[in-house]
Backbone bond lengths (Angstrom), bond angles and torsions (degrees), N, CA, C in turn:
res aa  C-N    CA-C-N  psi(-1)  N-CA   C-N-CA  omega(-1)  CA-C   N-CA-C  phi
1 X - - - 1.444 - - 1.523 109.37 -
2 X 1.319 116.55 151.28 1.445 120.69 176.33 1.516 109.79 -63.99
3 X 1.336 116.26 149.16 1.453 120.14 -178.32 1.522 111.90 -72.28
4 X 1.293 118.91 -22.88 1.450 121.77 177.41 1.519 108.72 -113.76
5 X 1.346 115.71 121.91 1.461 120.82 -179.07 1.513 108.42 -90.70
6 X 1.324 117.36 111.64 1.453 121.14 -178.86 1.513 110.68 -78.56
7 X 1.342 115.97 167.14 1.454 120.53 175.66 1.521 109.83 -59.41
8 X 1.335 117.17 -37.10 1.469 120.21 177.85 1.515 110.36 -61.84
9 X 1.345 117.05 -41.69 1.467 120.60 177.61 1.518 110.89 -61.85
10 X 1.330 116.09 -41.58 1.466 119.75 -179.81 1.517 110.66 -62.85
11 X 1.310 117.20 -35.89 1.455 120.53 179.28 1.526 111.37 -68.01
12 X 1.340 117.00 -25.95 1.458 120.34 -177.67 1.523 112.69 -80.83
13 X 1.328 117.58 -18.95 1.466 119.81 -178.01 1.509 109.64 -59.85
14 X 1.315 116.87 121.07 1.459 119.97 -170.39 1.501 114.21 -119.16
15 X 1.313 114.97 -153.21 1.449 120.55 -168.65 1.512 114.62 -82.35
16 X 1.325 119.85 -13.69 1.458 119.64 -171.90 1.525 112.10 -61.79
17 X 1.334 116.90 -47.61 1.462 118.62 -174.98 1.518 111.99 -73.56
18 X 1.335 116.89 -41.08 1.462 118.20 179.60 1.520 110.69 -65.65
19 X 1.328 117.30 -26.59 1.461 120.00 -175.17 1.519 113.64 -91.10
20 X 1.327 117.96 -0.64 1.454 118.77 178.34 1.522 109.22 -61.02
21 X 1.320 116.39 122.08 1.465 119.63 -174.22 1.519 109.71 -95.97
22 X 1.340 114.63 130.25 1.460 120.13 175.01 1.506 108.59 -160.19
23 X 1.327 116.69 152.66 1.449 118.72 176.34 1.509 109.75 -81.41
24 X 1.343 117.22 168.17 1.447 121.16 -160.02 1.498 117.83 -84.54
25 X 1.299 121.04 35.07 1.434 121.59 172.12 1.507 108.28 -110.98
26 X 1.323 117.04 127.94 1.448 120.62 -170.08 1.516 113.05 -84.02
27 X 1.331 118.21 -40.98 1.459 120.82 179.51 1.524 107.45 -139.51
28 X 1.324 117.92 137.23 1.443 121.25 177.08 1.518 111.88 60.86
29 X 1.318 116.22 -143.20 1.451 120.84 -174.99 1.522 113.05 -109.78
30 X 1.375 117.73 -4.98 1.455 118.43 -177.38 1.527 109.57 -78.98
31 X 1.348 118.88 151.00 1.458 120.84 178.10 1.515 111.47 -66.94
32 X 1.323 116.33 147.90 1.455 120.79 -179.47 1.514 111.19 -73.26
33 X 1.316 117.32 134.14 1.462 123.85 173.27 1.514 107.06 -120.55
34 X 1.336 116.49 127.43 1.461 120.48 -174.59 1.526 110.47 -55.21
35 X 1.337 115.53 130.48 1.449 121.41 175.86 1.519 114.86 87.44
36 X 1.331 119.50 -7.86 1.449 120.25 -170.63 1.520 113.54 -70.10
37 X 1.335 118.35 -19.59 1.456 120.14 -177.38 1.528 112.97 -104.21
38 X 1.325 117.54 -3.33 1.455 118.98 -177.05 1.528 110.10 -67.85
39 X 1.339 115.67 142.59 1.447 120.54 178.09 1.521 114.51 80.11
40 X 1.315 118.83 10.34 1.457 121.68 -175.87 1.530 113.10 -110.75
41 X 1.314 118.08 12.82 1.467 118.06 -166.74 1.522 114.82 -102.64
42 X 1.323 119.35 -18.11 1.452 121.17 174.46 1.516 113.42 53.11
43 X 1.332 115.64 -122.35 1.457 121.01 -176.10 1.515 113.08 -65.50
44 X 1.333 117.36 -14.01 1.453 119.58 178.26 1.529 112.43 -67.93
45 X 1.367 116.12 -9.18 1.456 118.48 173.27 1.535 110.69 -60.33
46 X 1.315 117.75 -26.34 1.464 121.87 177.62 1.520 106.46 -96.92
47 X 1.334 117.19 102.30 1.454 119.69 -175.66 1.505 111.45 -156.54
48 X 1.323 115.62 -155.58 1.454 121.28 -172.63 1.518 113.15 -86.20
49 X 1.327 117.45 -18.51 1.455 120.70 178.95 1.524 109.32 -113.26
50 X 1.316 116.04 142.19 1.462 122.17 -176.44 1.518 108.98 -130.18
51 X 1.315 116.99 138.61 1.459 121.97 177.43 1.522 109.75 -65.90
52 X 1.341 118.44 120.50 1.463 119.44 177.96 1.516 110.36 -78.49
53 X 1.328 117.95 153.02 1.469 119.52 175.97 1.523 110.43 -70.93
54 X 1.324 116.00 156.87 1.456 119.49 172.02 1.523 109.29 -62.65
55 X 1.328 118.09 145.09 1.467 120.30 -179.46 1.522 113.35 -82.82
56 X 1.339 117.25 9.61 1.463 121.91 179.84 1.523 107.39 -158.65
57 X 1.340 115.91 170.76 1.461 120.42 177.57 1.524 110.03 -65.90
58 X 1.331 116.78 154.00 1.456 121.34 -176.43 1.521 112.59 -61.84
59 X 1.325 117.38 -25.82 1.469 120.34 -179.63 1.525 112.99 -98.65
60 X 1.327 116.79 10.89 1.469 120.23 -173.00 1.520 112.95 -67.19
61 X 1.325 117.38 -26.14 1.461 120.96 -175.41 1.534 112.91 -101.49
62 X 1.316 116.53 1.93 1.465 120.70 177.48 1.536 109.28 -66.19
63 X 1.331 117.94 148.29 1.469 128.03 6.19 1.536 114.15 -89.31
64 X 1.335 117.94 -1.18 1.467 119.29 -176.78 1.519 112.21 -70.90
65 X 1.319 117.14 -28.78 1.464 122.05 174.45 1.519 106.56 -141.76
66 X 1.323 116.16 112.71 1.458 119.26 -171.92 1.523 111.65 -78.74
67 X 1.339 114.75 161.32 1.460 121.20 -174.04 1.525 112.06 -63.54
68 X 1.335 118.17 -36.79 1.466 120.71 -178.58 1.522 110.81 -64.11
69 X 1.337 116.36 -47.45 1.464 120.00 179.59 1.529 110.39 -61.37
70 X 1.320 116.53 -45.58 1.461 120.80 -177.62 1.526 111.26 -63.98
71 X 1.335 116.77 -42.91 1.462 120.46 -177.58 1.521 111.72 -66.58
72 X 1.334 117.34 -46.37 1.470 120.00 178.21 1.524 110.53 -61.92
73 X 1.313 115.95 -42.34 1.472 120.71 -179.37 1.525 110.28 -59.41
74 X 1.325 116.75 -47.54 1.460 120.89 -177.87 1.527 112.04 -73.59
75 X 1.326 116.75 -52.24 1.459 121.06 -170.28 1.523 113.14 -75.77
76 X 1.321 117.72 -26.06 1.461 120.92 -178.25 1.533 111.86 -105.53
77 X 1.327 116.38 -59.08 1.461 119.54 -172.82 1.526 112.30 -72.37
78 X 1.335 117.48 -52.12 1.464 118.51 179.15 1.528 109.79 -61.56
79 X 1.315 116.81 -41.78 1.470 119.47 179.18 1.519 111.36 -59.44
80 X 1.346 116.82 -33.91 1.461 119.50 178.76 1.513 112.56 -64.45
81 X 1.342 117.08 -36.82 1.464 119.66 178.37 1.529 110.92 -68.96
82 X 1.331 116.59 -36.02 1.462 119.73 176.98 1.530 110.01 -63.61
83 X 1.322 115.77 -47.35 1.470 118.78 179.12 1.520 111.13 -63.08
84 X 1.351 116.28 -40.05 1.457 119.45 179.53 1.518 112.47 -63.46
85 X 1.343 116.63 -39.43 1.464 120.10 177.78 1.513 110.87 -62.69
86 X 1.332 116.37 -45.07 1.462 119.44 -178.36 1.525 111.54 -67.89
87 X 1.329 116.85 -39.49 1.462 118.76 178.44 1.525 110.56 -63.01
88 X 1.314 116.67 -41.13 1.463 120.00 -179.46 1.515 111.25 -65.63
89 X 1.333 117.12 -42.91 1.464 120.00 177.61 1.526 110.99 -61.83
90 X 1.335 117.08 -39.87 1.464 120.07 176.94 1.523 110.93 -63.62
91 X 1.331 116.78 -40.45 1.467 120.33 178.74 1.523 111.17 -64.91
92 X 1.322 116.62 -37.32 1.465 119.98 177.88 1.528 111.04 -68.55
93 X 1.336 116.69 -36.02 1.467 119.59 173.50 1.526 110.09 -59.16
94 X 1.323 115.24 -44.55 1.454 119.37 179.51 1.518 112.58 -64.31
95 X 1.326 116.06 -38.28 1.472 119.58 178.85 1.525 111.28 -63.52
96 X 1.326 115.49 -41.55 1.470 118.58 179.01 1.530 111.09 -66.59
97 X 1.325 115.95 -41.63 1.466 119.76 -178.69 1.526 111.67 -64.90
98 X 1.325 116.15 -37.75 1.468 120.24 -178.69 1.521 112.79 -91.11
99 X 1.320 115.94 -7.63 1.464 122.49 -174.95 1.533 111.23 56.77
100 X 1.315 115.38 32.49 1.470 122.24 179.14 1.525 108.47 -114.06
101 X 1.319 115.83 104.14 1.465 121.07 -176.81 1.533 111.44 -109.59
102 X 1.321 115.98 30.70 1.464 120.09 -179.16 1.526 111.99 -62.15
103 X 1.321 116.87 -28.68 1.463 121.28 -176.97 1.524 112.59 -103.25
104 X 1.324 118.10 17.81 1.467 120.48 -173.82 1.526 111.98 -61.70
105 X 1.329 118.16 -33.75 1.464 120.47 -178.91 1.527 110.81 -64.32
106 X 1.316 117.24 -50.40 1.461 119.84 -178.91 1.518 111.54 -69.94
107 X 1.329 117.40 -34.37 1.460 120.20 178.64 1.529 111.20 -68.32
108 X 1.313 117.12 -38.57 1.463 120.25 177.49 1.527 110.63 -63.80
109 X 1.323 116.39 -40.11 1.462 120.19 177.03 1.522 110.74 -63.82
110 X 1.331 115.22 -45.11 1.456 119.40 -178.97 1.532 111.37 -63.53
111 X 1.323 116.51 -39.67 1.465 120.17 179.63 1.517 110.82 -60.34
112 X 1.325 117.09 -47.29 1.461 121.05 179.16 1.515 111.34 -62.62
113 X 1.321 116.42 -44.05 1.457 120.63 -177.45 1.516 111.67 -62.65
114 X 1.317 117.03 -52.23 1.460 120.15 -172.06 1.530 112.68 -75.09
115 X 1.325 118.11 -41.24 1.468 118.08 179.35 1.519 110.19 -69.08
116 X 1.319 118.25 -40.43 1.458 119.92 176.12 1.525 110.75 -61.56
117 X 1.335 116.69 -40.35 1.453 119.99 176.69 1.512 112.18 -62.29
118 X 1.318 116.84 -40.72 1.464 120.77 178.36 1.530 111.12 -65.04
119 X 1.318 117.24 -46.64 1.461 120.60 -179.55 1.532 110.69 -61.07
120 X 1.317 116.59 -48.68 1.462 119.75 -176.49 1.524 111.55 -64.89
121 X 1.321 117.63 -40.32 1.465 118.92 178.28 1.526 111.40 -66.51
122 X 1.319 117.00 -39.05 1.461 119.66 178.10 1.529 110.38 -59.81
123 X 1.329 116.53 -41.84 1.460 120.59 177.07 1.526 111.68 -70.90
124 X 1.324 116.79 -33.56 1.460 121.27 -176.93 1.516 111.81 -60.65
125 X 1.330 117.89 -44.22 1.468 119.33 -179.41 1.521 110.67 -59.20
126 X 1.317 116.75 -37.91 1.468 120.64 -179.79 1.525 112.36 -80.94
127 X 1.321 117.59 -13.30 1.468 121.28 -179.51 1.524 112.32 -79.08
128 X 1.335 116.61 -3.55 1.454 120.90 179.02 1.516 110.37 -123.00
129 X 1.325 116.18 146.04 1.454 123.40 175.42 1.523 107.82 -148.67
130 X 1.312 116.49 144.32 1.461 120.10 179.71 1.525 109.51 -57.70
131 X 1.321 116.22 122.32 1.455 120.56 -178.83 1.509 114.29 80.31
132 X 1.341 117.56 -3.69 1.461 120.70 -177.10 1.514 111.70 73.10
133 X 1.324 115.92 -178.17 1.466 121.44 177.08 1.520 108.46 -153.40
134 X 1.335 117.32 151.83 1.467 120.05 -176.95 1.527 112.05 -82.18
135 X 1.334 117.82 154.66 1.460 121.55 176.13 1.528 111.27 -77.26
136 X 1.315 115.51 155.08 1.461 120.89 174.31 1.523 109.80 -74.81
137 X 1.325 115.02 161.33 1.464 120.41 -176.55 1.524 111.91 -58.99
138 X 1.322 117.73 -36.17 1.466 120.75 -178.54 1.528 111.00 -65.13
139 X 1.326 117.09 -41.88 1.456 119.18 178.24 1.519 110.57 -69.31
140 X 1.310 117.95 -39.38 1.471 121.08 177.18 1.524 110.23 -57.82
141 X 1.337 116.70 -44.69 1.464 120.08 -179.86 1.521 110.96 -62.92
142 X 1.330 117.01 -40.83 1.470 120.06 179.33 1.524 110.98 -66.98
143 X 1.322 117.11 -39.85 1.466 120.81 178.54 1.526 110.22 -63.06
144 X 1.316 117.03 -44.72 1.467 119.97 179.29 1.528 111.11 -63.76
145 X 1.313 116.24 -36.25 1.468 120.55 178.72 1.518 111.23 -64.82
146 X 1.336 116.94 -42.76 1.461 120.94 -170.75 1.525 114.40 -97.00
147 X 1.332 117.53 -19.46 1.461 120.44 -178.08 1.528 113.24 -124.33
148 X 1.320 116.89 -9.88 1.453 120.81 -179.96 1.516 113.88 93.23
149 X 1.325 117.44 -35.33 1.455 121.64 -179.13 1.522 108.81 -163.27
150 X 1.329 116.32 154.05 1.458 120.45 178.23 1.524 110.48 -62.26
151 X 1.317 117.20 -43.84 1.466 120.57 179.67 1.526 111.29 -59.24
152 X 1.317 116.88 -38.94 1.467 120.48 -179.39 1.525 110.74 -63.97
153 X 1.323 116.90 -42.36 1.465 120.05 177.82 1.522 110.57 -64.66
154 X 1.334 116.74 -45.46 1.461 119.40 -178.20 1.523 111.58 -64.03
155 X 1.311 117.34 -37.71 1.462 120.61 177.42 1.522 111.24 -66.11
156 X 1.339 116.72 -40.50 1.465 120.03 177.73 1.523 110.62 -66.21
157 X 1.328 116.81 -42.30 1.466 121.32 179.52 1.531 109.91 -60.03
158 X 1.328 116.67 -49.09 1.466 120.29 -179.06 1.525 110.84 -62.60
159 X 1.331 116.88 -42.68 1.464 120.23 -179.96 1.522 111.02 -63.64
160 X 1.331 116.84 -41.49 1.464 120.46 179.37 1.527 110.66 -63.29
161 X 1.336 116.81 -43.92 1.464 120.43 -179.89 1.525 111.01 -63.87
162 X 1.309 117.18 -42.30 1.464 121.08 -178.29 1.527 111.86 -66.06
163 X 1.313 117.23 -29.53 1.463 121.11 -172.23 1.527 113.48 -104.01
164 X 1.320 118.35 12.06 1.466 119.12 173.74 1.523 108.78 -57.67
165 X 1.318 115.87 132.76 1.460 120.27 179.63 1.514 109.55 -78.27
166 X 1.316 116.66 117.20 1.450 120.50 -177.85 1.521 110.41 75.29
167 X 1.318 116.21 -135.27 1.467 121.82 -178.09 1.521 110.72 -97.77
168 X 1.325 117.04 143.40 1.458 118.87 179.22 1.505 113.07 169.96
169 X 1.327 114.87 -148.67 1.462 121.90 -169.63 1.516 111.24 -145.79
170 X 1.327 115.43 151.07 1.449 122.30 161.07 1.517 108.22 -98.47
171 X 1.323 117.16 136.65 1.468 121.15 -172.26 1.526 110.01 -136.56
172 X 1.329 116.31 129.44 1.460 121.02 164.06 1.511 106.35 -98.48
173 X 1.328 117.22 124.98 1.463 121.39 -173.90 1.519 111.01 -133.81
174 X 1.321 114.50 156.21 1.470 121.96 172.67 1.520 108.20 -105.62
175 X 1.333 116.19 125.35 1.460 121.91 -179.92 1.532 107.74 -103.10
176 X 1.343 118.31 112.21 1.461 120.63 -168.03 1.523 115.31 -76.01
177 X 1.323 119.58 -22.79 1.465 119.52 179.34 1.523 110.55 -72.98
178 X 1.319 116.18 -44.23 1.462 120.26 176.59 1.514 113.68 -86.22
179 X 1.348 115.99 -5.44 1.471 121.55 -178.79 1.528 110.27 51.45
180 X 1.354 115.51 52.71 1.449 118.11 -178.39 1.526 110.52 -147.31
181 X 1.310 115.04 160.77 1.456 122.20 175.19 1.527 109.68 -88.39
182 X 1.335 115.43 146.27 1.453 122.12 177.68 1.523 109.23 -134.49
183 X 1.313 116.95 143.71 1.466 121.85 165.62 1.514 106.86 -97.87
184 X 1.327 116.20 124.78 1.448 122.46 -176.00 1.521 110.85 -124.13
185 X 1.305 115.57 156.66 1.446 122.39 164.27 1.526 108.01 -103.78
186 X 1.324 115.97 145.94 1.459 121.01 168.37 1.519 106.98 -121.08
187 X 1.320 117.17 123.97 1.455 120.65 172.04 1.520 108.21 -90.37
188 X 1.329 115.00 139.54 1.464 121.53 -166.20 1.529 106.52 55.38
189 X 1.320 119.11 -116.91 1.466 120.70 174.21 1.522 111.68 -123.19
190 X 1.339 116.53 -26.70 1.447 121.29 -166.14 1.525 114.47 -114.73
191 X 1.310 117.85 -15.33 1.465 120.02 -174.97 1.533 111.36 -87.57
192 X 1.314 116.06 149.32 1.473 126.12 -177.59 1.517 112.58 73.10
193 X 1.322 118.01 10.49 1.459 120.61 -179.83 1.526 110.89 -71.73
194 X 1.311 115.73 153.35 1.467 123.13 173.16 1.526 106.90 -102.87
195 X 1.307 116.54 120.17 1.466 120.68 -177.53 1.522 111.56 -57.32
196 X 1.312 115.32 130.90 1.451 122.12 176.21 1.512 114.50 85.05
197 X 1.340 118.40 -12.82 1.461 120.37 179.18 1.521 109.57 -68.15
198 X 1.319 116.76 137.31 1.458 123.08 -176.63 1.526 108.91 -100.27
199 X 1.322 118.87 114.73 1.470 119.79 179.30 1.528 111.12 -68.21
200 X 1.319 115.93 132.32 1.464 121.82 -179.94 1.519 112.13 -104.38
201 X 1.329 116.43 -39.33 1.463 122.76 -179.37 1.527 106.84 -146.31
202 X 1.339 117.62 134.45 1.460 120.63 -175.48 1.523 110.12 -133.93
203 X 1.327 115.35 142.65 1.462 122.56 177.52 1.522 108.66 -121.15
204 X 1.313 116.86 120.46 1.455 122.74 -178.98 1.531 109.18 -81.77
205 X 1.327 116.65 122.60 1.459 120.27 175.97 1.535 112.08 -118.82
206 X 1.343 116.71 21.17 1.454 119.09 163.46 1.525 106.73 -64.51
207 X 1.315 117.25 147.27 1.466 119.38 -178.17 1.523 112.31 -60.84
208 X 1.332 117.75 -29.26 1.462 118.13 -179.59 1.526 112.39 -64.47
209 X 1.332 117.93 -17.00 1.460 121.28 -179.44 1.521 112.76 -76.60
210 X 1.337 117.02 -21.56 1.463 118.03 -171.07 1.519 115.44 -146.39
211 X 1.326 119.66 -10.50 1.461 120.08 -165.83 1.522 113.46 -65.40
212 X 1.329 119.03 -36.25 1.459 120.62 -179.91 1.526 111.70 -58.89
213 X 1.323 116.21 -33.25 1.471 120.44 -177.09 1.523 112.87 -100.01
214 X 1.323 117.22 -38.83 1.462 120.98 -173.10 1.525 113.75 -108.43
215 X 1.323 117.44 -2.64 1.468 122.24 -175.73 1.540 110.24 51.26
216 X 1.321 117.74 -126.78 1.464 119.59 -176.62 1.520 113.14 -91.47
217 X 1.324 117.20 14.28 1.462 120.82 -176.26 1.532 110.19 -91.63
218 X 1.325 115.12 68.83 1.469 119.21 -179.41 1.519 111.29 -58.43
219 X 1.325 117.65 -40.02 1.459 120.85 -178.71 1.525 111.47 -58.35
220 X 1.339 116.61 -41.32 1.468 119.87 178.44 1.527 110.51 -65.32
221 X 1.345 116.52 -38.77 1.459 119.61 178.45 1.530 110.95 -63.20
222 X 1.321 117.14 -45.27 1.461 119.76 -179.41 1.527 110.29 -63.68
223 X 1.319 118.06 -39.80 1.464 120.28 176.56 1.529 110.73 -61.06
224 X 1.336 116.47 -40.24 1.464 119.77 177.31 1.525 110.63 -64.74
225 X 1.341 116.13 -43.03 1.464 119.52 177.48 1.526 111.04 -57.55
226 X 1.320 117.15 -43.98 1.460 120.21 -177.44 1.521 111.29 -61.19
227 X 1.316 117.14 -32.15 1.466 119.57 178.74 1.524 112.03 -76.70
228 X 1.339 117.00 -13.62 1.468 122.00 177.04 1.522 112.25 -106.62
229 X 1.317 117.97 -0.25 1.463 120.77 -171.89 1.522 111.69 -56.56
230 X 1.314 115.09 130.90 1.464 121.82 -176.82 1.530 108.43 -94.94
231 X 1.319 115.56 79.92 1.461 120.60 -178.19 1.527 111.86 -68.45
232 X 1.325 116.68 -20.47 1.465 119.39 174.04 1.526 109.82 -63.76
233 X 1.320 116.78 -43.56 1.464 120.33 177.26 1.517 110.81 -64.30
234 X 1.335 116.95 -43.90 1.466 120.25 177.55 1.520 110.82 -59.66
235 X 1.327 116.90 -38.16 1.462 121.42 179.00 1.516 111.36 -65.07
236 X 1.324 116.40 -40.53 1.467 120.28 179.04 1.532 110.63 -66.13
237 X 1.325 116.24 -39.19 1.461 118.83 177.93 1.529 111.31 -68.64
238 X 1.328 116.72 -36.43 1.466 119.96 177.03 1.532 109.73 -64.02
239 X 1.325 116.65 -43.07 1.465 119.97 178.87 1.527 110.86 -62.06
240 X 1.337 116.81 -41.01 1.462 119.81 179.50 1.528 111.26 -68.11
241 X 1.331 116.92 -37.78 1.471 120.59 -178.07 1.514 112.40 -70.70
242 X 1.311 117.56 -27.49 1.464 121.47 -175.96 1.519 112.66 -104.16
243 X 1.319 117.01 3.84 1.473 120.05 -178.25 1.531 110.54 -68.28
């Protein structure tokens, strides 16, 4: 992948990675604990996936999202998913070369977890803009068709994000077989996904996304996100998905 992820590249990120299905253990058989694998990847930092830069200054979303929270989230947590994806791909290369697939179950889980985490975080940075932005007419028409009203969709999206069980995401997605928009929850990064659905706008409700500023007040964080939602970006992704 190119070292710099352009806005055009972000628009191309589609449903394959978010829809990778795996259960919630990242490596081996132990349960996943947030942050436990960060800093363990060494040479895997040089791989097929690269951490994209933030599309704005770290303080651009303040006071609703402070620079410290945003910087740690991007530089530590998102970077960990990139390293995890590359380490897993390297391990799979080794498995193929040695014809030893004893760890294929845990590696498949790790691949889904880390690549889905990378895709969703890449979209997440673009899903926010200072002051928010309005949707294009085409997306408004699709929302009214599938949800009845823009307010109804936004209320469902916020409710879904607030009620994710454990760590995960609220997602507005376009499902191409039914040609319709869906509000989805993602647990962790990869669970509850709909195969082939293209995420248009995503809200991170892992505690690392908001805890430094909002503590345990996830509802307040989601309300803040909604006021920053970049519907212009969602509109561009909808146009690309339906072209």
